[in-house]
N, C-alpha and C positions, 0 to 999 in steps of 0.2 A: 273205314275212316272217312269222315266227311271232308270234302275239299275245303281248305282254308280260304275264307273270303275276307278280303280287305275292305274296311270302311274308309273311304277316301274323301267323303264330303258329308257335311251336316247341315241341316236346315231346320229351323223351328220358329214358331211364334206362340209363346205361352204368356200367361198373365205376367205383366211387368218384365217380359223378356222377349225381345225381337231379335232373334239370331243367336247362334251358339255362344258368342263372347258375352252377350248380355245375360244369357241363361247361366253361364258359369259364374258370372259376377253375383247373380242372385243367390245361387247355391253356396258360393264361398262365403258370402256375408250372412248367411243364415236368415234370409228374408222370408217372411210369411206374406205371400202375395194374394191372400184371400181377402175379399171385401164385399161391398154391396152390389146389388144388381145394377148395371149401368142404365142410365136413362135411355129411353128409346126401345127397350125390350118389351116390358109390360109394366103396368101400374102395380108395383109391389103391394101397395096397401089393399088392393082389391083381392089379392090372393094370399095374404099373410094373416095367420092367426096364431098367437103364441100358445094358446091352449092346445092340448094334444088328445086325440086328433080330431080335426073337423073335416067333413067331406068338402072337397073342392078347395081346400086351403092347405098351405104348407107352413110349418112352424120354423123353417130355416130360410131366412132371406139372404144368406151370404153364400159366396162361392168364389172360385178362382176364375175371374172374368177378364177378358180383354176389352177395354173400353170401346174400341172401334173394331172389334173382332168381326163384325158383319160388313166391314168395308174392305174393298180390294181394288187393285189397279186393273180394271177391265181392258183399258186401251192397250196395255202392253201385250195382251194376249189376243188382240184382234176381236174381242167380243163387243159387238155394237150395242149402243145404249138400249134399244128396244129388247134385245135378247137378254142383256144383263139384268133387266127388271124381272125376268122370269127364271133367273139362275139362283139356285141355292148358294148362299155365301160360303158354304163349306167347299164348293167347287173352286171359288175364287181364292180362298185361303190355301187350298191344296196346290193350286197353280203357283202361287207365290212361294210356298215352302219348297216345292220341287225345283223351281228356278234358283232359289237361294242355295239349295243343296248342291246343285250342279256348279254354280259359280264358286261356291266354297271349295269344291273339288278342283277348281281350275279348268272346268270344261265349259266351253261356250254353248249355251243351250241351243243356239241356232245352227250348231255344227252337227247335231245328232240326227237331223232329218234323214229318213231312209235307213237308219241303222237298226240293228237287232237289240234295241234297248228296251228292257221290260219295266213295267210299272205295276207295283203290288201295293194296294192302298186299303187300309182298314177304315171302314165307315159303318156306323150302325144306327144311331139315333137319327130320325127324320123329322126334326122339329119344323123344317121348312114346309113339309107336307101338311103338318098340323096348321100352319099359318094360312096355307092356300085352300084348305078344306072349306067347302061351301062358298068360296069366292068365285062363283061360276062365271061372272062377267069378265074376269081377268084371265081366264084360261085360254091358251092357244097351243099350237103344236110345239112351241118352244118350252112350254111348261113341262111337257112329257120328258124331255131330256134335262131340263133345268132342275127338276125335282127328283130325278132318279138317282138312287145311291150308286148303281153300277157305273153311271156316267162320270163319277168323280175320278176314277182311274182313267177312263176313256178320254175324258176332257184333257188330261195331261198329255196322253199319247197323241191325241189329235193336234193339240196346240203346238207341240214340238216336232210333229212328224215322226214319232217313234213307231217302229214296226215289230217290236218284240211283244211278248205276252202283256196283256193289259187286264188286270184282275182286281176287282173290288172284293174285299174280304169282310164278311160280317160274322164275327165270332164274339159279338158283344164286347165285353171289356178286354178280351184277349185279341181283338181284331188286328191291331197293328203289329204285335209281336208275331202272330201267326203269319202276317204278310211278310215280315222279315224272313221267317223260316222258309216260306214258299219261294221267296226270291233267291235265297241261297241254294235251294234245291234246283231251281231253274238254271242258275249260273253253272252249277256243277254238272248238269245234264247237257249243257251247251245250247239250251234253248235261247239264251240271250248272252250278250257279251258284256253288258253293263246293266245294272238294275237300280231303280229308285224305289225304295220301300218305306212306307210310313203310314200315317193315319191322321184323321181329323175328327174333331168333335166341337160343335158350336151349340150353345144353349139359347135357342130362340123362342122357347115356350116354357111356361112353368109346369107343364104337364108331368114330367118325371119327378120334379120336386114334390108335387102334390101326391103322386102315386106312392113314392117311397116314404113320405111322411105318414101315410096311413099304416105302414108297417113299422114305424118308429126306427127307421134305418139311418136317418140323418143325424149328424151331430147337432145338438141344440145350441151350442155356443159358436157354431160356424168355424170350428177349428178341427183339423184332422189330426187325431192323437194316436197315430200308429204305434203299436206295441205297448201302449200305456195302460196302467190299471184304471185310468179315467176314460178310456176309449168308450164312446157311446154312439158311434156311427160315422159315416163318411160325409164328405163335403164335395159337391159338384165342382168341376173345373172344365175349362175349355181351351182349345188350342189345336195346333197341328205341328207335326214334326216328320222328318225323314232322314234316312241315311242313303248315301250313294255307294253302291257295292260293286266290286270287281274281284275276280279270282286273284288271290295274293300274288301268284307268279306274274300275272299280267300287270298288276299294279306296280310291282318292283321294276319290271321291264320298262314301263312307261314313265317312270320317274314321278309317280303320284305321291302326294303327301298321305301317309297312312296313319290314321288316328287310333285304330285298334283292329283286331282280327277276330272274326266269328270263327271259333274253333269247332263248335258243335251246336246243334239246335234240335228241338223235338216238340211235338204237340200230341195230345191225346184227349180222351174224354173220360169222365167219371164212370160212364156206364150207368147201370141201374143202381141207385144209391138211396139215401134217406129222403131225397127230394130233388127235383130238377135244379133248384138253386142252392142246394146244400153242398158246401165244400167237402171233398173227400181226400183225406190225408194219404191213403194208399196210392191213389192215382197221381197225386202231386209228387210223391216219392218216385214213382215209375218214370214220370216225364223228366225229372231232374237226372236220374240215373241214365236214361236213354240219351239225353243231350251230352252228358259227360262221356259216355261210351262212344258216341259219334265223333267226338273231338279227340279221343284218346287222352283225356285229362283225368287224373286221379281225383276222387272226391276231396281228399285232404289238400289239394293244390289251390282250391278256391279261397281267396283271402277276403272276399266281399261278395255279398248277395244283395242286389236290389230287389226287395221282396214286393209282392203285390200289396200286402199290408194296407188295406183301405181304412183301417181304424175301427173295425167292428171287433168286439171282444172275442166272439166265437171264431170268426174267420182268421184273425191274426194268430190265435192260439193254435188252431189246426195247422196253419201254414208253417209256423216256426217249428212246431214239433216234427212236421214232415221234413223240413230242411235239416234239423238236427239228426234225424234218422238217416237221411240219404247222404249227407256230407260228413257225418261223423266217422264213417268207416275208415280205419287206418289213420285217423287224425290224432296227433299227440297233443297234450295239453298246451304246449307252447305254440302250436300252429293255429293262431287266432283266426277267426272268421267273423267279420263285422256284418251286421244286418242293418238295412236302412230302407227308407221309402220316400220318394219325391212327392208323394201325395200330401205330406205335411207342409210342403212349400206352395204347391199350386193346385191342390185338390185332385180329385179323381177324374181324369180326362176320358173315362170310358173307352171308346174305340181308339183314342190316342194315348191311353195310359201306358201301354207297353212301350211305345216309341219314346215317351217322355222318360221312362225309367232307363231305357237303353242309352239314350243320349246322355243322361246324367252319369251313367257308369263309364261310357266312353271318355267323357271329359275328366272323370276322376282318374282313370288309368293314365290319360295323357298328362295331366297336371301333377300326378303323384300325391293326391290328397283326397280323402273321403269326406264329403261334406256332412255336416250334422243333420240328423233327422230331428225335426222340431217337435215339441210338445210330447216327447216320449217318456219323460220322467213324471212320476215313478214308473219304472218298467213293471209290467204285469207279472205277478208271481206265477200265473198260469203258464207262462212260457218256459218255465223250469230251466233257466239259463245258469243259475248258480252252480259253480264247480265245473262248468263246461268250457270249451274253447270258444263258445259263441257269445257275442254280446251285441247290444244295440249301439249304433254310432250316435249317441246323444250329444257328442262334441266332435268338432272337426278332428280328423286323425291323419297324420302324415302316412303316405303309402309309397315310399320310395322304391325304386328298383333295387332288388336284393340279389342274392346269389343266383336265383333261378327266375324264370319269367313269372310275372304276376297274372293271375286269372280271376275272373269274376263271373257271377251268374246273374241273370235277370229273369224274373218270373212274372207271368201275367195269367190271371185266372178269371174266368167269366162266370156270370150268374146263370149260364146255361150248361155249365159243366165242362167247358173246354179249358184245357190247361196248356200253357206254352212255356218253354224255358230255353234261353240262349246262353251259351258259354262263350265269354269273351277272353281273349288274350291280349297282352300288351303288343304294341306295334314293334316291328323290327327296328333296329337302330336307324336314326335319321340319316339321310343322304346329305352330306355337306355340299353346298353349292360351290362349284369350281370358280376360282377367281377369274374374272374376265381379262382379256388382253389389255396391254397398256397403250393401245393405239390412240386413245383420247377421242375416239369418234362418238358423236352424239347418238343416242338411242331414240327410237320413235316410241312414244308412249301414248296410245290412243285411248280416248274416253268417249263413250257414246251413250245416248239414252233415248227414250221414246218421246220425251218432251223437254223443252228448255228448263223447266223447273227441276226435273229429275237430274238433268246434266249439272245444274248448279249445285244440287245437293250432293251428287257424287264428287264433284270437285272439292267441296268443303271436307267431305270425309277423307278423301285421299290426301288433301293438304295436311291434315292432322297426322297421317301416317308418315308422309315424306318429311314433315317437319321434325317428328321424333327421330327419324332415321338420320337426318342431317345434324341434329343437336347431340346425338350420342354416337359419334363415329367410333368404330373399332376396326379390328383387322378384317372383319367380314362385312362391314357396312356396304362397301361397293359391290360385293357379290350379292348381297340382299337386294340392293337397288336394281341390279341387272335382273335378278330373279323376279322382282316385282314387275318390271317392265315387260318381261316375257309372259308372265302370268296374265297381266292385264291385256296384253295384245292377243294372246292365243286362247285365253280362257274366258272371254266375254263376248256376247253377241254384238254384231255390228248393226246398230240402231240408227235412226235417221238424224238425230241431232248430235254433232260430232265436233271434237277438237283433237289436236295432236300436240304433244309436248316433244320438242327436240332437245333432250337434256343429256348431259354427260354425267351428272351427279344428282343426288337427292336435293342438294341446295339449289341447283338450277331448276329442278322440277317445282320446288317450293316457290321460287320467284315467279315462274310462269303461271302457276295456279293463283297466286296472290294477285297478279296482274289481271287474270281473267275475272276474278271475283270483284275487283275494283273497277273493271271496265277500262283498263289501261293497256297499251300495247306492250309487247315484250318480244324480243328476238326469238325466244325459244317457244313461243306460242303460235300455232298455226290454226286459223279459224276459216270458216267458209267465206268466199267472196261475197261482199254485200250485194244483194239483189239477185244472186245466182241460186236458182232452185236446186233442191236436192235431186240428184239423178245418178243412177248407177252406170249408165252408158256415158262414154266420152269419146271425143275425137283427139287425135294427136296432130299437131302442126309442128313439123320438124324444121329446125334451122341450124346451120353450122355454128358451133360455139366459137367465140373469138379465140385467137391464138393464145395458147397457154391456159385457157379456161377449160374446166371439165376434164382435166387430165387424169392421171392415175387415181385421183381421189373422187372419181365419178360415183363411186360407191364405197362405203366403209371398208377399210382394209381387212377388218375382221370377217367380212363376208367371204369366207374362203371359197365358196362355190362361185363367186364372181370371177375368179381367175379363169375358170374353164369357159365361162361365157365370153370373157374378153378374147381368149384364144380363138374360139369359134367365130366371133365377130370379125377378128382380124383375117382369118382364113377366108371367110365368106367375102369380105371386101376385096381382098387380093384376087379372088377368083372371078367375082361378078361385076365389080365396079368398072365402068368403061375407062379405057386408057386415057381419055381426055381429062379424067379426074385423078390421075395417078399421084399428083402432088398434093391432093386433098385427102389422101387415104387416112392419115391419123385422125382428122376430124370426123370422117365417116365412121371409122372404127369406134370412136368414143360415142358418137350419137347412136349407132346401132347397138352398142353395148348397153346404153341406157334403156333403149326400147326393150332389150332382152331382160334386163333387171326388172322392169315394170311387169313384164309378162310372167317372169318367175314368181313375182309376188301376187299373181292372180289378176293383174290389171292389163287386160288386152283391149285395145281400143276397138270401137266399131269401125272407124275409118281412120286412115292415115294420109297425110298430105305433106308436101314440102313447101316451106316459105321461101327457100332459095334453091339454088341449083344442087348443092350437096344434100340439103334436106330432102329434095325431090327424089334423088337417087336412092337415099337410104329408105325413104318411104316405099319405093318400089321393091327394094330388097326385102323389107319387113313383110310386105303383103304376100310375098311368095315363099320366103325361106324361114319364117319365124319358128316353125316346128323343128326344122333342122338346127336352127340356132340354139334352141333350148335343150337339145340333146335327146338321148334315147327315150323312146316312147311318146315324146311330145308331138311328133308329126301327126299322129293319129288322134291325139286328145285335145289339141289346141287349134281352135279356128282362127286363122290369121286375120288381121284387119283388112278391110277393103281399101284399095288405093283409090284416091280421088285427087283431082287437081286442087290447088289452093283456091282457085276461083270457084269451084264447085262447093268446097267446104264453107266458103264465105257467102255463097249464093242463097237465094230465097228458098231453095228446095232442101237445104241442109236440115238435118234432124235437130229440131229446136229443144227436144227434151233432154239432149245431152250437152255437156259443156266441153270446151276446148282447152286442152293443156298445150301450151307452146313450149315444147321441149327444146332446149338449147338457147331459148331467149329468156323466158321467165324462170325456168328451172335448169340449172347447170349441173346438178348432181342428183343421184338417185333418191336420197332420203327426202329432199325437199319436194321432188316430184311425187313420190309416194304419199307424203303427208298431204300435199295439195289434192291429189286424187281422192284420198280417203275422206277428207273433210267435205268434199263436194258430193260424196255419195258412192264412190266406187267400192266394190267389195274386194278386199285384199286377202291374200293367203298368208297370214301372219306366221303360220307354222313353217311354211317354206322360207320366208324371209329370215326367220330366227332359228333355222335348222342348225346353224353353226354354234349356237349358245347352249349352255347346260339346260336340260328340260325338266329339272326338278320343280314341281309346282309349289306355289306358296299360298297359304290361306290368307286372303285379303278381304277387305270390306266388300260386301255384295251390293246388289242393285238398290237404289233408293226408290221404292215403290211410291207412287202417287195415288193414295187410296181415297175412295169416296163410297158413300152408301148408294146402292143402286135399287134396292127393293123399296116398295112404297108402303110397307107396313108401318103402322103407328101403334103406340101403346094401347090406345083405345080400341084397336081392332081385335083385341082379345078380351072378351067379356067374361067375368067371373060369375058362376052360378051362385044362388043363395046358399049360405053356409048351413051345414047340418052336422050335428054331433054324430060321430061314427057309432 
């Protein structure tokens, strides 16, 4: 039996669908996203001829295109402008999709550096190579990596610092589904603890359209008519997608949101058959049966199959007959099995076709609805479905949870004879977020981005979410608010441009975000100090809080781990504070406790000084005993701050790349101090700070990429040869 693998995050960018929510909306509404070739790719009129066939020409000018599919956010991934000019946009699209998938899983991409996280990525067509061919004067060493298919997976691993397997898979149209299969095997074998599996395909050249037009394999009307008696060929599409995978037991343990479960998977080859590109029904039956056996799932249990079904009469017929043969065993007439194909919505994404079908099926399982397959009427009689339990999903169909678990299959077939099949099962029951305590403390909700523009875009997106949460309160609204705060804190990278919201409710978060977008002040909005440069390093200047200030509310009462810190701080002060300060012990305890809370949150100062006598004594204690204060294991893992005098800290030799937090003067309690440190650039350990709250992750809006075109190709750079009749 194959180890069950949980799908905990989704990422995608498809025609008219940027992200899983947008993709589901397209599918649910039955949209056909196929259209004309975007401007900037090539001059369509130079390569188009409606007559069939003409050498050097295509009769099909339509496809599933992303208008700015060759644009990406190079700056987010540290790719400098000169290198970006030499990088295949497929690498940029893959980086964004992987980042989106991780955030969708509630995993901060910058938290994975050094981990055994694997990347398995399908990539096949090399249109970028075709564009750079004979461009001798633009080639340099960066072109070798920028144009290499293997580097697509490696670029993701490198950019995120991932140390697990990093494998590019080229199995033509089956590439991305084979990548998912290999990722599941790697997880089961313990080679990696987390995996990102997906694929990419961008159409940057008319070469394939021309080649397949010669064989009359493309649909003349630019519509993909899977399963239909009118099927006359397929339609090209482009995009990228991925799933984030983890063993099911680990996902449940970690409180991950689980979208679906991979129960079994398999891949094989046709072997010697009627032709290299000819589909073989017997091989397709074998791969489906092997995937079912691997997952311990009965053939009759599958209620839906996302077929390859590219819209060719012969290929669709062979595939459906193979599915009937392999899934009909033991199936009663009332055990319906619907068949569908996402290619009718977005075209055939070649190397990314399998991941597109997998994502559609995951979303269908999650939402309890099977989207319609477009242009399938009238269904081809060659499929021989009459009187069987199988039918084509030509209309949306409800797929609610029944007496037993729901299962689905996803197939991907390549024109080189590789076949792949994945068996999905519905996710286990959702974990209900525990209600937070009623202490009324504000939560810290950090937002960060690589640029001010991206931060503004993120704020707008999250404003819409928190507004909807505030406007439709119910018994679980506050729990969802807490869950969102924890997810955004622990599940997002800490990037240079930052704000923090200190909010008790969704309504307070709404007011703070509205103030940010209007350029107005708000008590719940913490922003960087004007004129203060972003810096991760900082100094602490300690001063005794005034009597009665910074008392037991120095940190939120819900921070149950804070009680232990307070006890250790009190013990340390009683033991080490000079007798001359005996009457100042309460102030010293509170101040030392605040230093400990910051350190617990990952904020350990470079240097610490005292602005007054009590502050100076606490600074000396912190510089020597911080590890002891934090508890078991911290003494060897935390480097305490260096003690300096207040004069040294203010002197000309002080480190100017760091900022100074005046604890006890500017910040009297932990949450304001932590917020101030974060917005100025300090890296915080949000997992430690929120360890007392429920850790169930929540799917939320992901990063707002700031995309632009980096390559210098123009439509005129692709010259069409003179047309000749075939």
